MARKOLMI-970125 format. One record per atom (N, C-alpha, C, O): atom name; residue in one letter; x, y negated, z; residue number from 1. Coordinates in steps of 0.2 Angstrom, whole numbers. Last residue first. Layout:
// residues N
  site  code      u      v      w  pos
    CA     A      X      Y      Z  NUM
...
This chain:
// residues 70
  site  code      u      v      w  pos
     N     W     61     45     10   70
    CA     W     65     43     16   70
     C     W     65     48     22   70
     O     W     67     46     27   70
     N     G     55     47     -2   69
    CA     G     60     52      0   69
     C     G     64     49      6   69
     O     G     70     51      7   69
     N     L     44     41     -6   68
    CA     L     50     37     -7   68
     C     L     56     42     -5   68
     O     L     62     40     -6   68
     N     A     34     50     -2   67
    CA     A     35     48     -9   67
     C     A     42     45    -11   67
     O     A     44     46    -16   67
     N     R     35     49     12   66
    CA     R     37     55      9   66
     C     R     39     54      1   66
     O     R     43     57     -2   66
     N     V     31     36     14   65
    CA     V     38     37     16   65
     C     V     40     44     12   65
     O     V     45     44     10   65
     N     A     17     38      9   64
    CA     A     22     33      6   64
     C     A     29     35      7   64
     O     A     33     35      3   64
     N     E     13     46     19   63
    CA     E     13     48     13   63
     C     E     17     44      8   63
     O     E     21     47      4   63
     N     R     13     38     31   62
    CA     R     18     44     30   62
     C     R     18     46     23   62
     O     R     23     48     21   62
     N     L      4     28     27   61
    CA     L     11     26     28   61
     C     L     15     32     27   61
     O     L     20     32     24   61
     N     V     -8     37     27   60
    CA     V     -6     33     21   60
     C     V      1     31     21   60
     O     V      5     32     16   60
     N     H     -8     40     41   59
    CA     H     -7     46     36   59
     C     H     -5     43     29   59
     O     H     -1     46     25   59
     N     E    -12     28     47   58
    CA     E     -5     31     48   58
     C     E     -3     36     43   58
     O     E      2     36     40   58
     N     P    -21     17     38   57
    CA     P    -21     23     42   57
     C     P    -14     25     42   57
     O     P    -10     25     37   57
     N     I    -19     -1     38   56
    CA     I    -19      5     34   56
     C     I    -18     11     39   56
     O     I    -15     11     44   56
     N     K    -23    -18     38   55
    CA     K    -23    -12     42   55
     C     K    -23     -6     38   55
     O     K    -28     -5     34   55
     N     V    -15    -33     35   54
    CA     V    -19    -28     33   54
     C     V    -18    -22     37   54
     O     V    -13    -21     40   54
     N     L    -14    -51     35   53
    CA     L    -13    -45     39   53
     C     L    -18    -39     36   53
     O     L    -24    -41     34   53
     N     A     -5    -61     24   52
    CA     A    -11    -58     26   52
     C     A     -9    -52     31   52
     O     A     -4    -49     30   52
     N     E      2    -78     19   51
    CA     E      3    -71     21   51
     C     E     -4    -68     23   51
     O     E     -9    -72     24   51
     N     G     -1    -90     15   50
    CA     G      2    -86     10   50
     C     G      3    -79     12   50
     O     G      6    -75      8   50
     N     T      1    -97     32   49
    CA     T     -1    -98     25   49
     C     T      3    -94     20   49
     O     T      9    -94     20   49
     N     P      3    -85     45   48
    CA     P      5    -91     41   48
     C     P      2    -91     34   48
     O     P      0    -86     31   48
     N     P    -12    -76     51   47
    CA     P     -5    -77     49   47
     C     P     -3    -83     46   47
     O     P     -8    -87     44   47
     N     R    -22    -76     65   46
    CA     R    -21    -79     59   46
     C     R    -14    -80     57   46
     O     R    -10    -83     60   46
     N     F    -26    -60     72   45
    CA     F    -23    -67     73   45
     C     F    -23    -70     66   45
     O     F    -23    -66     61   45
     N     A    -34    -49     68   44
    CA     A    -31    -49     75   44
     C     A    -29    -56     77   44
     O     A    -29    -59     82   44
     N     S    -41    -45     57   43
    CA     S    -42    -52     59   43
     C     S    -39    -53     67   43
     O     S    -42    -57     70   43
     N     C    -37    -37     42   42
    CA     C    -37    -37     50   42
     C     C    -37    -44     52   42
     O     C    -34    -49     49   42
     N     Q    -43    -29     28   41
    CA     Q    -41    -35     31   41
     C     Q    -42    -35     39   41
     O     Q    -47    -32     41   41
     N     N    -37    -13     23   40
    CA     N    -43    -17     26   40
     C     N    -40    -23     29   40
     O     N    -35    -23     33   40
     N     G    -25    -14     10   39
    CA     G    -28    -11     16   39
     C     G    -34    -15     18   39
     O     G    -35    -20     15   39
     N     Q    -10    -11      1   38
    CA     Q    -17    -13      1   38
     C     Q    -21    -10      7   38
     O     Q    -20     -4      8   38
     N     V      6    -17      1   37
    CA     V      1    -13      4   37
     C     V     -6    -16      3   37
     O     V     -7    -22      3   37
     N     V     21    -16     -7   36
    CA     V     15    -19     -8   36
     C     V     10    -15     -4   36
     O     V      9     -9     -6   36
     N     I     39    -18     -6   35
    CA     I     33    -14     -5   35
     C     I     27    -18     -4   35
     O     I     27    -23     -1   35
     N     G     51    -21    -19   34
    CA     G     47    -23    -13   34
     C     G     41    -18    -12   34
     O     G     39    -15    -17   34
     N     G     59    -19    -30   33
    CA     G     59    -14    -25   33
     C     G     55    -16    -19   33
     O     G     55    -12    -14   33
     N     D     57    -28    -41   32
    CA     D     62    -29    -36   32
     C     D     62    -24    -30   32
     O     D     66    -26    -25   32
     N     S     50    -21    -51   31
    CA     S     54    -27    -53   31
     C     S     59    -29    -48   31
     O     S     64    -31    -49   31
     N     T     41    -12    -45   30
    CA     T     47     -9    -49   30
     C     T     52    -15    -51   30
     O     T     57    -14    -53   30
     N     D     35    -12    -30   29
    CA     D     36    -16    -35   29
     C     D     42    -14    -39   29
     O     D     48    -15    -37   29
     N     V     26      2    -24   28
    CA     V     32     -1    -24   28
     C     V     33     -6    -30   28
     O     V     30     -4    -36   28
     N     Y     11      3    -14   27
    CA     Y     14      3    -20   27
     C     Y     21      0    -19   27
     O     Y     23     -3    -14   27
     N     I     -1     11     -5   26
    CA     I      5      8     -4   26
     C     I      8      8    -11   26
     O     I      8     14    -14   26
     N     N    -19      9      0   25
    CA     N    -13     12     -4   25
     C     N     -7      8     -3   25
     O     N     -7      2     -1   25
     N     P    -35     11      6   24
    CA     P    -28      9      7   24
     C     P    -23     13      3   24
     O     P    -24     19      2   24
     N     C    -47     12     -8   23
    CA     C    -45     14     -1   23
     C     C    -38     11      0   23
     O     C    -35      9     -5   23
     N     D    -51     11    -20   22
    CA     D    -55      7    -15   22
     C     D    -53      9     -8   22
     O     D    -57      8     -3   22
     N     D    -48     17    -32   21
    CA     D    -44     11    -30   21
     C     D    -48      7    -25   21
     O     D    -47      1    -24   21
     N     D    -54     29    -35   20
    CA     D    -58     23    -36   20
     C     D    -54     16    -34   20
     O     D    -57     11    -35   20
     N     D    -45     39    -30   19
    CA     D    -46     38    -37   19
     C     D    -50     32    -39   19
     O     D    -49     29    -45   19
     N     C    -41     43    -18   18
    CA     C    -41     36    -19   18
     C     C    -42     35    -26   18
     O     C    -39     29    -28   18
     N     N    -42     56     -7   17
    CA     N    -45     54    -13   17
     C     N    -45     47    -14   17
     O     N    -50     44    -11   17
     N     P    -25     59      1   16
    CA     P    -33     57      1   16
     C     P    -35     55     -6   16
     O     P    -31     53    -10   16
     N     G    -15     71     -7   15
    CA     G    -16     66     -2   15
     C     G    -24     64     -2   15
     O     G    -28     68     -5   15
     N     G    -14     81    -16   14
    CA     G    -13     83    -10   14
     C     G    -14     77     -5   14
     O     G    -14     79      2   14
     N     V     -9     69    -28   13
    CA     V    -11     76    -27   13
     C     V     -9     78    -20   13
     O     V     -3     77    -18   13
     N     R    -10     52    -21   12
    CA     R     -8     57    -26   12
     C     R    -11     64    -25   12
     O     R    -14     65    -20   12
     N     G    -11     42    -13   11
    CA     G    -17     44    -17   11
     C     G    -15     49    -22   11
     O     G    -19     49    -27   11
     N     T      4     31    -15   10
    CA     T      0     35    -11   10
     C     T     -7     37    -15   10
     O     T     -8     34    -21   10
     N     L     12     24    -24    9
    CA     L     15     29    -20    9
     C     L     10     34    -16    9
     O     L     12     40    -15    9
     N     R     11     16    -39    8
    CA     R      8     18    -34    8
     C     R     11     24    -30    8
     O     R     13     29    -34    8
     N     H     21      3    -44    7
    CA     H     20     10    -45    7
     C     H     17     13    -39    7
     O     H     20     12    -33    7
     N     L     18    -13    -53    6
    CA     L     17     -9    -47    6
     C     L     17     -1    -48    6
     O     L     13      1    -53    6
     N     D     18    -20    -64    5
    CA     D     25    -19    -61    5
     C     D     24    -15    -54    5
     O     D     29    -13    -51    5
     N     S      5    -21    -68    4
    CA     S      9    -16    -72    4
     C     S     16    -15    -68    4
     O     S     20    -10    -70    4
     N     R      1    -32    -60    3
    CA     R     -1    -25    -58    3
     C     R      3    -20    -62    3
     O     R      5    -15    -59    3
     N     A     15    -43    -59    2
    CA     A      9    -41    -62    2
     C     A      8    -34    -60    2
     O     A     12    -30    -57    2
     N     M     22    -57    -51    1
    CA     M     22    -50    -51    1
     C     M     15    -48    -55    1
     O     M     10    -51    -53    1
């Protein structure tokens, strides 16, 4: 997957100011419809190799759900 395959769902008009790409965001992968989450790394436990834990604020997840029309 390339960054160009990602469509940003959060950080839009009326949402939090994420113009510098430095805050949590949610993207949809336009090539397969997968959801990609950008967030602060969480160290609650060690996930399996190739996986990561990220933590995002609830309002960011709600904004993504609205953007998807769910």
